[in-house]
C-alpha positions in Angstrom: 246.8 108.1 29.2 248.7 109.7 26.4 251.2 108.3 23.9 253.9 110.9 22.9 255.9 110.7 19.9 258.3 113.3 20.8 260.2 114.2 24.1 259.0 117.9 23.8 255.3 116.8 24.0 255.9 114.5 26.9 257.9 117.5 28.7 255.3 120.0 28.0 252.5 117.7 29.4 254.2 116.8 32.4 254.9 120.5 33.1 251.4 121.4 32.7 250.1 118.5 34.8 252.3 119.6 37.5 251.2 123.3 37.2 247.6 122.1 37.4 248.4 119.9 40.6 249.9 123.0 42.3 246.8 125.1 41.8 244.5 122.2 42.7 246.5 121.6 46.0 245.9 125.5 46.6 242.1 125.3 45.9 241.6 122.4 48.3 243.5 124.2 51.0 241.5 127.3 50.6 238.2 125.4 50.3 239.0 123.4 53.7 238.9 126.6 55.4 235.4 127.6 54.1 232.1 125.6 55.1 230.6 126.3 51.7 233.3 125.4 49.6 234.4 122.4 51.6 231.6 120.2 50.1 232.7 121.3 46.6 236.4 120.3 47.6 235.3 116.9 48.3 234.4 116.3 44.8 237.6 117.2 43.5 240.5 114.6 43.1 243.1 114.6 45.6 245.8 115.0 43.1 246.8 114.9 39.5 249.7 112.8 38.2 251.3 112.2 34.8 251.7 108.6 35.4 249.7 107.8 32.2 252.2 109.6 29.9 254.3 107.0 27.8 256.6 107.4 24.8 255.7 105.9 21.5 257.1 102.8 20.1 259.3 102.9 17.0 260.3 99.5 15.7 259.4 98.1 18.9 261.5 100.4 21.0 260.5 103.7 23.0 261.2 107.0 20.9 262.7 108.6 23.9 263.6 107.9 27.6 262.6 109.8 30.8 263.3 111.5 33.0 264.3 114.3 30.4 267.5 115.8 30.3 268.8 119.1 29.2 271.3 121.8 29.9 270.8 123.6 33.2 273.0 126.2 34.9 275.0 125.4 38.3 273.9 128.6 40.0 276.8 129.2 42.4 279.5 128.4 39.5 277.8 130.7 37.2 277.4 133.4 39.7 281.3 133.2 40.3 282.0 133.6 36.7 279.5 136.7 36.2 281.3 138.5 39.2 284.6 137.6 38.3 287.7 139.0 36.5 287.7 136.3 34.0 284.7 137.9 32.4 285.3 141.6 32.8 289.2 141.6 32.9 289.7 144.3 35.4 288.0 145.1 38.6 287.9 148.7 37.9 285.0 148.0 35.4 282.6 147.5 38.3 282.8 151.2 38.7 281.9 151.8 35.0 278.9 149.5 35.5 277.9 151.8 38.4 278.0 154.7 36.2 276.2 153.0 33.2 273.3 151.8 35.3 273.0 155.5 36.6 273.0 156.8 33.2 270.1 154.5 32.0 268.1 155.3 35.3 268.7 159.2 34.4 267.7 158.6 30.7 264.6 156.6 31.8 263.5 159.5 34.0 264.3 162.1 31.3 262.2 160.3 28.8 259.2 159.8 31.4 259.4 163.4 32.5 259.2 164.7 29.0 256.2 162.6 28.0 254.4 163.8 31.3 255.3 167.6 30.5 253.6 167.1 27.1 250.5 165.9 29.1 250.7 168.7 31.4 251.7 166.8 34.5 255.3 167.3 35.1 258.1 170.0 35.0 261.7 169.9 33.7 264.4 167.4 34.7 268.2 168.0 35.1 269.9 164.7 35.7 272.9 164.3 38.0 275.1 161.6 38.9 277.8 161.5 41.7 280.5 159.3 42.9 282.0 159.5 46.5 284.7 157.5 47.9 285.3 157.6 51.8 285.4 155.9 55.1 282.7 155.1 57.6 283.5 153.5 60.9 286.6 152.1 59.5 285.3 150.6 56.4 286.1 151.9 53.0 283.3 152.4 50.6 282.5 153.8 47.0 279.0 155.3 46.6 277.3 156.1 43.4 274.0 158.3 43.4 271.7 159.6 40.7 268.4 161.2 40.7 267.0 158.9 38.0 263.9 156.7 37.9 264.7 154.7 41.1 263.4 151.4 41.7 260.3 149.7 43.6 260.0 146.2 44.8 259.2 145.2 41.5 262.2 146.3 39.8 264.4 145.0 42.7 262.9 141.5 42.1 262.5 141.4 38.4 265.8 143.1 37.3 268.2 144.1 39.9 268.3 140.7 41.6 268.0 138.5 38.6 271.0 138.3 36.5 270.2 138.0 32.6 267.1 140.3 33.1 267.2 143.9 31.8 264.7 146.5 32.8 264.1 147.1 29.1 262.7 143.6 28.8 259.8 144.1 31.4 256.4 144.6 30.0 255.7 147.8 31.7 258.8 149.5 30.1 257.8 148.1 26.8 254.4 149.6 27.0 255.6 152.9 28.2 258.1 152.8 25.4 255.3 152.5 22.9 253.4 155.6 24.2 256.7 157.5 23.9 257.1 156.4 20.1 253.3 157.4 19.3 253.9 160.8 20.7 254.7 163.6 18.2 257.7 164.1 18.0 259.1 160.7 19.2 260.6 160.5 22.4 263.7 158.1 22.3 265.3 156.4 25.0 267.9 153.8 24.1 269.2 151.9 27.3 273.0 150.9 27.2 272.3 147.6 29.3 272.9 144.7 27.0 273.0 141.5 29.1 271.6 142.5 32.6 274.5 141.0 34.4 276.5 144.0 35.2 275.4 144.3 38.8 277.1 141.1 39.8 280.4 142.8 38.7 280.1 144.9 41.7 281.3 141.9 43.9 284.8 142.2 42.2 285.4 144.9 44.4 282.8 144.9 47.1 282.2 142.6 50.0 278.8 144.1 50.8 276.3 146.4 49.1 273.8 148.7 50.5 271.1 150.4 48.2 268.8 153.0 48.8 266.2 154.0 46.3 262.8 155.5 45.4 260.8 155.0 42.2 259.2 157.8 40.1 255.7 156.4 39.0 254.3 157.0 35.8 252.4 160.1 37.2 255.5 161.8 38.1 255.4 161.3 41.9 257.9 159.5 44.1 256.8 156.0 45.6 257.7 154.3 48.7 261.4 154.5 49.7 263.5 151.3 50.2 266.8 150.1 51.8 268.3 147.1 50.9 271.3 145.3 52.3 273.3 142.5 50.3 275.9 140.9 52.4 277.3 138.7 49.5 276.7 137.7 46.0 274.7 134.5 47.2 273.3 136.0 50.1 269.4 136.8 50.9 268.6 140.6 50.2 267.3 142.4 53.4 264.5 144.8 52.4 263.3 147.2 54.6 260.8 150.3 54.2 262.7 153.7 54.1 259.8 156.3 54.6 262.6 159.2 55.2 263.6 158.6 51.4 261.2 160.8 49.6 262.9 161.9 46.5 263.1 159.5 43.3 266.7 158.1 42.7 269.1 155.4 43.8 272.3 155.5 45.8 274.3 152.3 45.6 277.1 152.0 48.3 279.9 149.3 47.9 281.8 148.5 51.0 285.2 147.6 49.4 287.2 144.5 49.8 290.5 144.8 51.4 292.4 144.4 48.2 290.9 147.5 46.4 293.4 150.4 46.6 292.5 152.3 43.4 291.1 155.9 43.5 287.3 156.2 42.2 288.2 159.6 40.8 291.0 158.4 38.9 289.1 155.3 37.6 286.3 157.7 36.3 288.5 160.1 34.7 290.1 157.3 32.6 286.9 155.9 31.2 284.5 158.9 31.1 285.3 161.3 28.3 281.8 162.8 27.6 279.1 162.8 30.2 275.3 163.1 29.3 274.4 164.5 32.7 276.0 166.3 35.1 278.7 164.0 36.8 280.7 164.6 39.5 283.6 162.7 41.6 284.9 163.3 45.0 287.7 161.5 46.9 288.5 163.5 50.1 289.1 167.1 48.9 289.8 166.2 45.4 286.9 166.5 42.9 286.3 166.2 39.1 283.2 167.8 37.3 281.7 166.8 33.8 279.2 169.2 32.3 276.6 167.6 30.1 278.2 167.0 26.6 281.2 168.9 27.5 284.9 167.2 27.5 286.6 167.7 30.7 289.3 169.7 28.9 287.2 171.9 26.5 290.2 174.2 25.7 291.8 171.2 23.8 288.7 170.7 21.5 286.7 172.6 18.8 283.0 171.8 19.3 280.9 171.2 16.2 277.2 171.7 15.4 276.6 168.1 16.7 277.0 167.6 20.5 278.6 164.1 20.0 281.5 165.3 17.8 284.5 167.4 18.8 287.7 168.2 16.9 290.9 167.3 19.1 293.8 169.6 18.7 296.5 167.2 20.1 298.4 165.2 17.6 298.2 161.6 17.4 295.1 161.8 19.7 291.5 161.0 19.3 288.9 158.6 20.7 285.6 156.9 19.7 283.3 156.6 22.6 280.1 154.4 23.4 277.7 156.4 25.5 280.6 158.9 26.3 282.9 156.0 27.4 286.3 155.4 26.1 286.3 152.2 23.8 289.0 150.9 21.5 288.1 149.9 17.8 288.3 146.6 16.3 290.8 147.4 13.4 289.7 144.6 11.1 286.2 145.8 10.9 287.3 149.3 10.3 287.8 150.9 7.1 287.2 154.5 8.1 290.2 155.1 10.2 293.4 153.7 9.3 296.9 153.6 11.1 296.3 152.6 14.7 292.5 152.2 14.0 291.6 155.1 16.4 290.0 158.3 14.9 293.0 160.5 15.1 292.0 164.3 15.5 288.5 163.9 16.8 286.3 162.9 19.8 283.5 161.1 18.5 280.6 159.7 20.8 278.4 157.1 19.4 275.2 156.5 21.3 271.4 156.2 21.0 270.4 154.8 17.6 273.9 154.7 16.5 275.3 152.8 19.5 278.1 150.4 18.5 278.1 146.8 19.2 280.6 145.9 21.9 282.4 143.1 23.4 281.0 141.7 26.7 283.3 143.9 28.9 282.5 146.6 26.8 286.0 147.7 26.2 286.2 147.1 22.5 283.9 148.3 19.6 283.0 145.3 17.4 281.1 147.3 14.8 279.5 150.5 14.2 277.7 152.2 11.3 280.6 153.5 9.5 278.5 155.2 6.7 276.7 157.2 9.2 279.8 158.3 10.9 281.4 159.3 7.7 278.5 161.5 6.8 278.7 163.0 10.4 282.5 164.0 10.0 281.8 165.2 6.4 278.8 167.9 8.2 281.1 168.9 10.7 284.3 169.8 8.8 283.3 173.5 8.6 284.0 173.8 12.2 287.8 173.3 11.7 287.7 177.1 10.3 287.3 178.2 13.9 290.5 176.3 14.9 293.3 178.7 15.4 295.6 175.7 16.0 295.0 174.2 12.5 298.2 173.2 10.6 299.3 171.0 7.8 301.1 169.0 10.5 297.7 168.3 12.1 296.0 167.4 8.9 299.0 165.1 8.0 297.9 162.8 10.9 294.2 162.3 10.0 293.3 159.0 8.7 293.3 158.7 4.9 289.4 158.7 4.2 288.9 161.6 6.9 291.9 163.5 5.4 290.6 163.4 2.0 287.1 164.8 3.1 288.9 167.5 5.0 291.1 168.6 2.1 288.0 168.8 -0.2 286.5 171.1 2.1 289.5 173.2 2.5 290.1 173.4 -1.1 286.6 174.4 -1.9 286.9 177.3 0.6 290.4 178.3 -0.6 291.8 178.1 2.7 295.8 179.0 3.5 297.4 177.0 6.2 301.0 177.1 7.6 303.1 173.9 7.9 303.6 174.1 11.4 306.6 173.1 13.7 308.7 170.3 14.2 307.3 169.3 17.6 304.0 169.3 16.1 304.9 166.7 13.6 304.6 163.8 16.0 307.7 162.0 14.5 309.9 165.0 14.2 311.1 167.0 17.3 314.2 169.1 18.2 316.8 166.7 19.6 319.2 169.7 20.6 319.4 173.5 20.8 321.9 173.2 17.9 319.3 171.9 15.6 317.0 174.7 16.4 319.6 177.3 15.9 320.5 175.6 12.6 316.7 175.6 11.4 316.5 179.4 12.4 319.4 180.0 10.5 318.3 178.3 7.3 315.1 180.4 7.7 313.0 177.2 8.3 311.2 178.5 11.3 310.0 181.5 9.8 309.0 179.3 6.7 306.9 177.2 8.9 304.8 180.3 10.0 303.9 181.1 6.4 300.6 180.0 5.1 300.1 178.0 1.8 297.1 177.6 -0.3 295.6 174.0 0.2 294.2 174.1 -3.2 297.9 174.0 -4.6 300.0 172.2 -2.0 297.1 169.8 -0.8 297.4 167.9 2.3 299.5 165.0 0.7 301.1 164.4 -2.8 298.4 163.0 -5.2 300.9 162.2 -8.3 301.4 158.5 -7.9 303.7 158.4 -11.0 305.9 161.1 -9.4 306.0 159.1 -6.1 306.8 156.1 -7.8 309.6 157.7 -9.6 311.2 158.8 -6.2 310.7 155.3 -4.7 312.4 153.8 -7.7 315.5 156.1 -7.4 315.9 156.2 -3.5 318.6 154.2 -2.3 320.2 153.9 -5.7 321.2 157.5 -6.2 323.2 160.1 -4.5 321.8 162.8 -2.2 321.8 165.2 -5.0 320.2 163.0 -7.3 317.4 162.2 -4.8 316.8 166.1 -4.4 316.7 166.6 -8.2 314.0 163.8 -8.5 312.0 165.5 -5.6 312.3 168.7 -7.4 310.9 167.2 -10.7 308.2 165.5 -8.7 307.1 168.7 -7.0 307.3 170.5 -10.4 305.0 168.0 -12.0 302.6 168.1 -9.0 302.3 171.8 -8.8 301.9 172.6 -12.5 298.4 171.7 -13.8 299.6 172.3 -17.5 302.1 169.2 -17.5 301.8 166.7 -20.4 299.2 164.1 -20.0 301.6 161.1 -20.1 302.9 158.5 -17.7 306.4 158.0 -19.6 308.8 159.3 -17.0 311.2 160.2 -19.6 309.0 162.7 -21.3 308.1 164.2 -17.9 311.8 164.5 -16.9 312.4 166.5 -20.0 309.6 168.7 -19.5 310.2 169.1 -15.8 313.8 170.1 -16.1 312.6 173.0 -18.4 310.0 174.1 -16.1 312.3 173.9 -13.2 314.7 176.4 -14.6 312.2 179.0 -15.1 310.3 178.4 -11.7 313.6 178.8 -9.6 313.2 182.4 -9.6 309.7 182.5 -8.3 310.0 182.8 -4.4 306.2 182.0 -3.9 306.6 178.8 -5.9 309.8 177.8 -4.0 308.1 177.9 -0.8 305.0 175.7 -2.1 307.5 173.3 -3.4 309.3 173.2 -0.1 306.3 172.2 1.8 305.7 169.5 -0.8 309.0 168.1 -0.1 308.2 167.9 3.4 305.0 166.1 2.7 306.7 163.8 0.2 309.4 162.8 2.7 306.6 161.9 5.2 305.0 159.7 3.0 308.3 157.9 2.2 309.1 157.6 5.7 312.1 159.8 5.4 313.2 162.1 8.6 313.0 165.8 7.3 315.1 167.2 10.0 318.0 168.0 10.4 319.0 167.9 6.6 315.6 169.4 5.4 317.2 173.0 5.6 319.8 171.9 3.1 317.4 171.8 0.2 315.4 175.0 0.9 315.4 177.2 -2.2 
């Protein structure tokens, strides 16, 4: 008998009694089959009950009522949610989940193999991931295979078949990870799994799953092969021994639903920008291949000393990746990349200790270590000197904070850059052959190939007072007066000896005198023109086709 003042105490005692009763029942059953233990069993109680538990009385009333109530999960309904488009948004994300699970398996084996190699028990490891889409006996399928760590029956029961449970939560993994952390230097392994529910997303596109796997044990040896068939999300697993599987790794085949029409190759090409291990997709005779830490279109990018960052030559392009997978940025939480919120001009892969925080569907980056990324970008700016496509037009499209860092470096190196061409400006392009002829006749095409010192022209105007002067006059003056204001602003910006005053009238008188002196200086005229282009851009004015009319 026990009086309980709180429902949690009452509930815990009832649970303990129920567990003890199950053990007692098992002991009596075992003892009844043994002549020696049978006598002992007769002295044990037949069962244990919690009938003697009662709530305490407060002001003459029970402190709580029984049976106890708490939130529980409706298994079938929850399973439907976890495998539905309401959570993930797009059925194609099932293929991304296949890749991410294969990526974790390869990372796990790589870390284990490295540790064993330090103990002299293992050789090197080269991870591989492959996707195949095909047909077998009129059934369409997508198959993802990897030569990663593989699974034993323990992992199948504890992780693969249990929604919400991650392999990184298992005691065995945490114990092994501690050994890696104690080694010198540390062996790092950062799983990308967050919730342990991704496997259920397979049923967004699959009606049946077949799985073949073999676990690499902690001594580096392949264990027993297994073959598992799962007819549906709520069905029993059919687990069979597969002695023919002798190499560690996993192969998952999704037999597709009739409404799936997409190409696995095209889906992977859309989300996978930078692979950590060799990755291949094959649909019929068409194949795509990713080499480790190399973009699929390497000619477009300039590598840096860091394998997770590349400079992107294409205008208005650039991406942040999470574990090599495309993700959009939450613009509200992003002070590093302005404009559309994406890192224009670079391919940036956040992984490992610097992996960002993502939404449940992993399509959007909620937050990331912006200070670390800022320093990473700063360190990789020197690689731009190897870019033969570098133009001022490209630099204009960088986000403000990044552009400032790049300019600081280019000025310190006294780099000269050409302005570039209209079709490289992003917002300016040739609208007709006549316009192109007009620019050629005006000498503008030749001008765009000339190089200018960044230390003089900068990447964008910095004289706020000069820009304010132009903005104040724009829309209230004639075209000739607007050009005059631009000339004054350019002169004030270029000449480092201008009066230290913010009075526009004093600057105007001074700039008129200096302008007359500088109009005969051809090199200055070219530098002034490129500044005009930059000023027009900041004001949102279209430089073409009337830009040629104000050339010196």
